matplotlib code that plots the C-alpha trace (Angstrom):
import matplotlib.pyplot as plt

x = [9.4, 5.7, 3.7, 0.0, -2.3, -4.1, -4.3, -5.3, -5.3, -3.9, -4.8, -2.0, 1.0, 1.5, 1.6, 5.3, 4.9, 4.4, 2.3, 0.0, -0.3, -1.2, -3.9, -5.3, -5.3, -7.4, -10.0, -10.6, -13.6, -12.8, -13.1, -10.6, -8.3, -8.3, -7.6, -4.7, -3.2, -3.4, -2.0, 1.0, 1.6, 1.4, 4.0, 6.2, 5.9, 6.5, 9.6, 11.0, 10.7, 8.1, 8.2, 5.6, 6.6, 5.4, 5.5, 6.7, 4.4, 7.4, 10.8, 13.6, 14.8, 11.6, 11.3, 14.6, 12.7, 10.8, 13.7, 14.5, 11.4, 9.7, 6.7, 4.2, 5.8, 9.3, 8.0, 6.3, 9.4, 11.7, 9.4, 9.2, 13.0, 13.3, 11.1, 13.1, 16.4, 17.8, 16.4, 13.7, 11.7, 9.4, 5.8, 2.4, -0.8, -1.6, 2.0, 2.0, -1.3, -0.1, 3.2, 1.4, -1.1, 1.8, 3.5, 0.3, -1.4, 0.3, -1.2, 0.4, 3.0, 6.0, 5.4, 1.9, 2.3, -0.5, 0.9, 2.8, -0.2, -2.1, -4.7, -7.7, -8.3, -4.9, -5.3, -7.4, -10.4, -10.3, -12.5, -11.5, -13.4, -11.6, -8.2, -9.0, -10.2, -7.1, -4.9, -6.8, -6.4, -2.8, -1.8, -4.1, -5.7, -9.1, -11.1, -9.2, -7.8, -4.8, -1.2, 0.5, -0.1, 2.5, 4.1, 4.8, 2.4, -0.4, 0.2, 0.2, -3.0, -4.8, -3.7, -5.0, -8.3, -8.7, -7.9, -10.4, -13.2, -12.7, -12.2, -11.0, -13.7, -13.5, -15.6, -13.4, -10.9, -9.4, -5.8, -4.6, -1.0]
y = [-8.6, -8.3, -11.5, -12.0, -15.0, -13.3, -15.6, -14.4, -16.3, -13.6, -14.0, -11.6, -12.8, -15.9, -13.8, -13.0, -11.2, -7.5, -6.7, -9.8, -8.9, -5.3, -6.5, -8.9, -6.2, -3.9, -6.6, -7.1, -5.6, -2.6, -4.8, -7.3, -4.5, -3.1, -6.6, -7.2, -3.7, -4.3, -7.8, -6.5, -3.6, -6.1, -8.3, -5.3, -4.5, -8.2, -8.4, -5.2, -3.1, -0.6, 0.8, 3.0, 6.6, 9.8, 12.7, 10.7, 9.9, 8.2, 9.0, 10.1, 6.5, 5.6, 9.0, 8.2, 5.5, 8.3, 10.4, 9.8, 7.8, 8.7, 6.5, 4.7, 1.4, 2.5, 3.9, 0.6, -1.5, 0.7, 0.4, -3.4, -3.6, -1.4, -3.7, -6.7, -5.2, -4.7, -1.2, -0.1, 3.0, 4.7, 5.3, 6.3, 4.4, 6.2, 6.0, 2.2, 1.8, 4.1, 2.2, -1.1, 0.3, 1.2, -2.2, -4.1, -2.0, 1.2, 3.7, 6.7, 8.8, 9.8, 13.2, 13.4, 16.0, 14.3, 10.7, 11.3, 12.7, 9.5, 11.1, 8.7, 8.9, 7.2, 4.6, 2.0, 0.6, 3.0, 6.0, 9.3, 8.5, 5.1, 6.7, 9.5, 7.1, 4.9, 7.9, 9.3, 6.0, 5.7, 9.3, 10.0, 6.7, 8.4, 5.1, 3.7, 0.6, -1.3, 0.0, 3.3, 5.8, 6.3, 2.9, -0.2, -2.3, 0.3, 0.2, -3.6, -3.8, -1.3, -3.4, -6.5, -4.8, -4.0, -7.6, -9.0, -6.5, -5.7, -2.0, -0.2, -0.7, 1.9, -0.2, -3.3, -2.9, -6.4, -6.9, -8.9, -9.1]
z = [13.0, 12.1, 12.3, 11.6, 11.2, 8.3, 5.2, 1.8, -1.5, -3.8, -7.4, -8.5, -6.4, -8.5, -11.8, -12.3, -15.7, -14.8, -17.8, -17.2, -13.5, -14.3, -16.8, -14.2, -11.6, -13.7, -14.3, -10.5, -8.7, -6.5, -3.4, -4.8, -5.8, -2.2, -0.8, -3.3, -2.6, 1.2, 0.8, -1.2, 1.2, 4.1, 2.4, 2.0, 5.8, 6.8, 4.6, 6.1, 3.0, 4.4, 7.9, 9.5, 9.9, 11.3, 8.8, 5.8, 2.9, 1.2, 2.7, 0.3, -0.1, -2.0, -3.8, -5.6, -7.5, -9.3, -10.4, -14.0, -14.9, -18.1, -18.2, -15.9, -16.9, -15.9, -12.7, -11.9, -12.8, -10.7, -7.7, -8.2, -8.3, -5.3, -3.3, -4.5, -3.3, 0.1, 0.3, 2.7, 3.3, 5.7, 4.7, 6.1, 5.5, 2.3, 1.1, 1.5, -0.3, -3.1, -3.5, -3.7, -6.2, -8.5, -8.0, -8.9, -11.6, -12.3, -14.7, -12.9, -14.6, -12.4, -13.9, -12.3, -9.6, -7.5, -7.4, -4.3, -2.4, -2.7, -4.9, -4.5, -8.3, -8.6, -5.9, -7.6, -5.7, -2.7, -2.4, -0.6, 2.6, 3.0, 2.4, 4.9, 7.5, 7.2, 7.5, 10.5, 12.3, 11.3, 12.3, 15.2, 16.4, 15.7, 15.8, 18.8, 16.9, 18.4, 18.4, 18.7, 16.0, 13.2, 13.8, 11.7, 13.8, 13.4, 9.6, 9.4, 11.5, 9.2, 6.1, 7.8, 8.5, 4.8, 3.8, 6.2, 5.6, 1.9, 2.8, 5.9, 8.6, 11.3, 13.7, 13.5, 16.4, 16.1, 16.8, 13.8, 14.8]

ax = plt.figure().add_subplot(projection="3d")
ax.plot(x, y, z, "-o")
ax.set_aspect("equal")
plt.show()
């Protein structure tokens, strides 16, 4: 079980209405979007919904959420329901961030061929360099942060780094777990 002493006062978590939460998400600054996305993804990891994985952006369990969706709203609702169920899936760092982006403020169509690749234009608040750096650390331990590459602990620590720093900081080698 993942445990961390990170605290964060999410402005989105208390909003239960999906449409209202999505609207609130889109009004946030990019830094606040990154923190909210990382916080949501960390909560999914802590609750056992997301597990770190080698070679899986989203494993087939999560990909089933996309099948049959016709709109961004349906895609978002299906992903929210998935994360509220007993289901779990394996993800990489970009996959976790993308799933939480959809949960919090989806505007991505399940018909978009690039949604599953973590296209930075789809991941609100993050730029391409940040996404690449998170993935390099997750997959190769490029920046020598704590924990073994491609693991749930590595994923959780990266998410904590984003929450604390407002973006992924390659120089922050703190063990947050």
